[in-house]
N, C-alpha and C positions, 0 to 999 in steps of 0.2 A: 249688458249693453242692450240697446234696443234693436228692433228688427229692421230698422231703416237707416241706412248710412247717414243721411242728413241729420238724423236725430242722435245716433250713437257716436258718430265721429265728428259731428259739427257740420256747419254749412260748407266748409272745406275740411278735408281730412285733418283731424286734430283739434278742430274748433268746437267750442260749446254751443249747443243749440240756443242757449239763453243769452249768448254774448255776441256782439258785432265783431267783425274782423278789424283788428287794430294793429298797428306796426309792432314788431317784436321787441322785446326788452332782454337781450343776452347779456350775461356778464361779460365784462372786458378783462381779459387775463393777459398780463404781459409776459409771463413765462410760457403759457400755452395758448397763443392765439388761434390754434386749430380747434379749441374747445369753446363752444358757444351755447352753454347750458342756459335755460331760462332762469331769471331771477325770481327770488321768492321773498315776499313781504311777510314778516312775522308781526301781526298786529298785537299779540298779547304773548307774553312768556313769563311764567311764574315758577317759583320753586316747587319741586314735587313731581316733575315729569319723570317717566320711567327711564331706566338707563337704555342706552343704545342709540341708533340713528333711525331716521325715517326713510323708508324705501319708496321711491316714486318712479313712474315710467311716463314722463311728459310727452304728450302728442302735440305737435307744433307745426304750424304753417301748412303750406301746400306745395306741390310740385312746381309751381310757377315762380317761387321765390328764388332770388339770385343768392350769390355769395354774401356772407355777413349776416344771414338771417339765423334765427333760433334752430337749434338741432333737437331731434328726438332722440331717446335712448334711455336705458336704465340709469337711474341716478340715486345716490345715497347722500342725504344731507343731514346736518346737525341741527340742534334746537334753534340756532340763529337763522336757519335756511341757508347756511353756507355749504356748498358742495363738498363732500368727502371723496367721492368717486363719481365719475361720469364717463359714459362710453357713447359717443355718437353712432347711431345706427342708421343714418339717412333721413330724409324728410318726407312728410306726407305719406302718400300711398306707395311710394317706392319701396320703403322699408319701415315696418311698424312694430312697436314693442308694447306689450301689455303684461299685467299680472306678475310684476317683478317682485321677488321675495327671497328670503333665506329659507332653505330647507336643509334636511340631513340626508346624506347619501353615504352609505358605507361607514356610518357613524361619524362622519366629518360634515362640518358646516359648508354648505355650497350656495352659490347664487343661481336662481332659475328665472327665466322669463321666456315668453312667447315671441317669436319673430316671424314675420311674413306679410301677406297682403290682405287688408280687409276687403270684404265683398259688399255689394249694395244691400244685402239682407241684414248687415250688422254682425255677421259672423266673419270668419277668416280661414285662410289656407296657409299653413306655415308649419313650423316645428318649435321645439323647445330647446333652449340653450342650457346646460349645465356647467358652471365654472367653479373652480376651486378658490381657496383663499389668496392665491397669487394671481388671480384673475386670468387663468389659463383655462380654455375650454377642455373639459374632460368627457363630455357626453352630448350627444344631439339626439333628442327623443323625437321620433316621427310616428305617425299614424301607420298602423299595420294593415294586413289583409287587402292591399292594393288601393286604399283610399288616398286621394290626392294630398291631403295634408291634415294636420291637427288644427282644431278650432282655437280661437285666441282667448277663450274666457277662463280656463282653469286647467291646471295639472298638478296633481299631488304625488309626491313620492312617498311610498308606504314604508314601514319598518322592514318589509321583505325585500327592499331595494328593487321594488317595481314601481311603475308609474301609472296612475290613472289619467288616461288621455281622452279628451273630448273631441268628437268629430261632428261636424254639421254637414249633412249629405242630402242633396235634393233627391227625391224619389217620387215616382209616379204612384200615387195612392188611389185605389178603387173604393173608397168609402162611400156607402149608400148607393153604390152602382154608377157613380158619376166620377170618372177619372179626374184628378187634379194633381198638380205638382206640389208636394209637401216637403218641408224640410224635416228630415229625421235627425234626432239627436242620438249618437252612438257613443258608448263609453267603452273603451278598451283598457284592460289591465295588461301592461306591457313589461316584460322582463327588460330592464335598461340595458344590461350588458349585451344581450343577444338580439334585442328587438322582437323576440317571439311573443305573439298575443296568447295570453293565458286565458282570458275570459272576455266576452263581448256582449254588450247589453244594447237593445234597440228601443227607443222611446216609442216608436210606432207599434211595436209588439206588446206594449205594456200600458200606455197611456193614450186614451182616446182623444181624437180631435175635438170632440165636443166639449171637452174640458177647458178649451182656450176662451180667453177674453179678447184675443186680438182680432181686430177687423182685417178682412182680406185687403191686400194691397196689389193693385193691377200690376201684371207682368213679373211679379216676384213669387218665389215659392213661399207657400203658407207656412211661416214660422210659428206654428201653433204652440209649441212647448218652450223652446229657447232655454235650455239648461245653461246657467251661468256660474254655478259652483258645485263642487263635489268634496266631500269630506268622508273620512272614515269615523263611524260612530264607535262607542265604547265597546260594543259587542262584535266589532269587525264588519258589520254591514255599512251600507252606503247611505248618506243623506245628500239629496239632490235638490237644488233649487230650480224649479220651473217658473221662470220670470212671467211668461204670458198665460200661465194657468193659475197664477197666484197661489202656488202649492208647494210645500216641502214634502218630497217623497222619501220615505225609508225603503230601501231596496236590498233584497237578499243579495249578497255580493257574488254568490256562485250560481243560484238558480235563476236570478234576474226577477223573481217575483216582487211585486210591490207589497210590502208589509202593511204600511199605513200611508195615508194622505193627511197632511195638516194644512188646513185652509183650502180656498178655491170652491169649486162647484160640488165636489164629491168628498168633502172633508170627512174624515172619520172621527173628528173631534168637535166638540161644541166650543166655540171660541168666545170667551168672555169679553166684556167691554174692554176696548183698547188693545185686544190681542190680535185683531185681524190685520193683514198686511196686504199690499198690492204692488205688482211690477217689482219684486224684491231681488236682493242680491246677497251673496256672501253668507250662507247659512253653515253654522257648525255647532257642535256640542262642546259645552264648556265643562270645566272640571267640576263645577257645582251642580251639574246635571241640567242646567237651563240650556235653551237653544237660543243662539244669538242670530239675529236677522237684520240686515240693512233694508228697512222698509222705504223704498222710493216713494210709495203712495201715489205715484203719478207716472204717466207716460205721455209721449207726444200726441198731438191731436190726430196725426195721420194714423197712428197705431190704433187709436180708440175710435176711429171713425168720426172724428170731429168732436168727440165728447169731452176731450181736454182733460183737466186735472180732477182727481177725485179728492185730494186733501190739500191743505195749504202749506205744510212742511213735511220734509222727509224725516225719518226717525232711525236711530239705532236702538233696537229693542232686544230685551232678554225675556224669553217666554218660559214659564214653568208648565211643562207637559206631563200630564198624568196618564200613562198608556192604559192603566187599568180602568180608571173612570171615563177615560176618553174626553178629558177636558183640557183646555189650554187658557192660561191666564197671564196677563202682563205682569212681569216682575218688576221691571224698571225701563225707562226710556230716556234717550238723550237726543234733544233737538239742537239744530244749529244756533249759535248766538246771533247769526245774521239772518236767521229765518229762511234758510235755503230750501228750495224745492228741487230735487235733482230728478229730471225726467230720464236719465240714463246713468249707468255705472254706479259705483259707490262700494264702500267696504266698512267693516267694523272689526275690532280686534281687542279682546280682553287681554290685557298685559299682566305680566307676573306679579306686579305689585298692586293690582286691583284697578289701575287706571283703565280707561277705555279710549282707544284712538278711533276716530271716524274719519274716513275719506269721503268727501261729498261729490265724487264722481264728475259729472259734467260741469260743475262749477269750479273745479280746479283748486279746491280748498280742502284742508283738514284741520281737525280739532281734537286735543286731547283733554280728556276730563278725569278729575278725581272720581272715585266711586260715589261720592256725595252729589255729584253733578257739577261741581265747581269747574270752570273752564281754566285749565292750566296753560294751554297753548292754543293759539288760533292763527293759522297761516294760510297763505294762497299764492298761487303764481301771480307775478306782477302784471303780466299780460293776460287779460281775461279770456283770450281765445285758447289758452293752454289749459289742458286738464290731464288727469291720470286716472286711469280706470280704478286703481286701488291706491290707498296710503297705508303702509304697515311699518311697525317699528320692530327692529331686532338688534341685539348686541352682536356687532360684526367686528372681526379683527382681520384687516386686510394687509397683506404682505406682498406688494408688487415686485416683480422681477426687474423692472426697468429702473433707471436712475432718476434721482430728484431733477427738477428743472431749475435754471437760474437765468436771471436777465439783470444787467446793470445799465443804468441810464444816467448819464452825466447831467449835472444841474449847476446852478450859479454858485452854490456853496458845497460842492463836493459831488456825491453821486447817491443814487438810491438803488438798493439791491432788492430784487424780488425773488422769492424762492417758493416752490410748490412741489408736491409729489402726489400725483393723482392716485387715490386709493390707499394710501398709507395711513393707518389709524394710530400708529405707536409713536409718531413724531410729537415731542414736547417742545423742542426748541431747535433753533438753527444756528450754526456756526458759520460765520461769513469769512471766506478767505479772499485776499486780493494780493496783486503783485504785478511786477513788470512783464512776466511771461507766464504761459501755463505751467511751467515747471518751477517757478519761483513764487509760489503763493504762500501766505502766511495768515494767521488768525488776526482779524482786525476787530470783531465784534461778535457777540452772542445775544440772540433775542428769542423771546418766547414766540412759539407759533401762533398765528392769529388768522384763523380761517383757512380757506383753501390756499390762498396766496398771501404770504407774509411779505410786507414791504418795510425796508428799514433804511434810514438815512445814514450814510457814512461820510464824515467830513472831508476825507482826502480822496481825491480822484486817483484810480489806478487803471491801467489798460485792460486788465483781466480780473475776473472774479469767479468764485466758485462757492458752493455751500455744502455743508455736512448736516445731515439730519441726525439729532440726538434724541434718545429716548428718555424717560423720566429719571433713569439712573445716570444720564450723561453719557452713555455709550453711543458711539457712532454706528448708525444702522443703515446709512446710505450716503454717498457722496456723488455730487454732480460732475459733469464735465466742466472744464474751464470755458468761460464765454468771454468774447471781447465786449467791453463796455462801449455803448453807442451814446 
């Protein structure tokens, strides 16, 4: 994200810096009128996308909006843009969600996301939620050592069941004999079960302020480094993305020493043509040894002192890095089919089948590519003020503990029955039950599931309806309460 709230979170919280404020476009759900997720438009969908669902954390609207407007929160969608699971977590700066993804904790798949309040510097103060496959909170990860809260950019669960937690902390820094307020980036490795801090790293102790490309912004702490991603390299050490220094840092996980710098003013590597990046996000080591980087290539004019944009488009790049020869070259790159330049946020993910999923950050769009570069899917939020810090794909199996939802509506030629089950991924079809009383229901129809909410016409009107969710083997996996037809 950017160092300025108006750029990283939009003109109002959740809005894209490149987009004007427009009315919201929530989905209208008969069975769950309490859910108002933002609608998604899929411009292209071709065969060959990777298995699984897309994980988003839409940021929508502002605190002045009234009832009936879009909601923010973690959201899982299918390839049609249909919600699979959505959890409203408030609007605007009252409650904010970022970095939603699937991780592994104690050998089980879990959902994780950051929740809290963004600050004018483009960082945040909050905590990380961990949920199991039944959508029950099983852990809440907080900053240790007395810090007010964890930053919003990244948290990674390690194979040791610890969490790498990022903290943004203003500190008075006496660099060059002139005191100034500077934003320190602190990384803690925290034992999830106990909350004990195992290791702590401070950016100010290891990265000089003179490495930054960020212009000073009056009245705000100087966010010279702005770490926005952390990952564990193959040797167990850390890879950190310093957005405002245009640098990837490899850091010894225990001593904190910087092993090498890739890019920026003090790069240890010679960068070949096309390998340089700027204002980047989401750095990680891939199985083939390359480094993946979302190259924003631009930042807002306030951040750059009015200098504006450095390139015409953002890119998802894979870099071949030779640590012996100290060279880095471009292996391959993917640019948006819409020619997008993202001045904030963004993500890229190499999928198990070789596809690449790119989230275009501030534009609220995401694209899936075949390894060849062919666009297999291109989607965006219907309302351009909505965006998601990252867009990631995971195979997810959700088993909610609540019941399916049902609604019946009378019509001139019978009735329409609507069915949904927020977060249930194993539903293949719906069995519709109807009758004169809640205790006197019988089967009237079976229909295939069609999106988040399935709607089916029934020729005969009945006072009460219910539904049963069936899996692919035809077994009942959930039954709704009976509902009166309206």
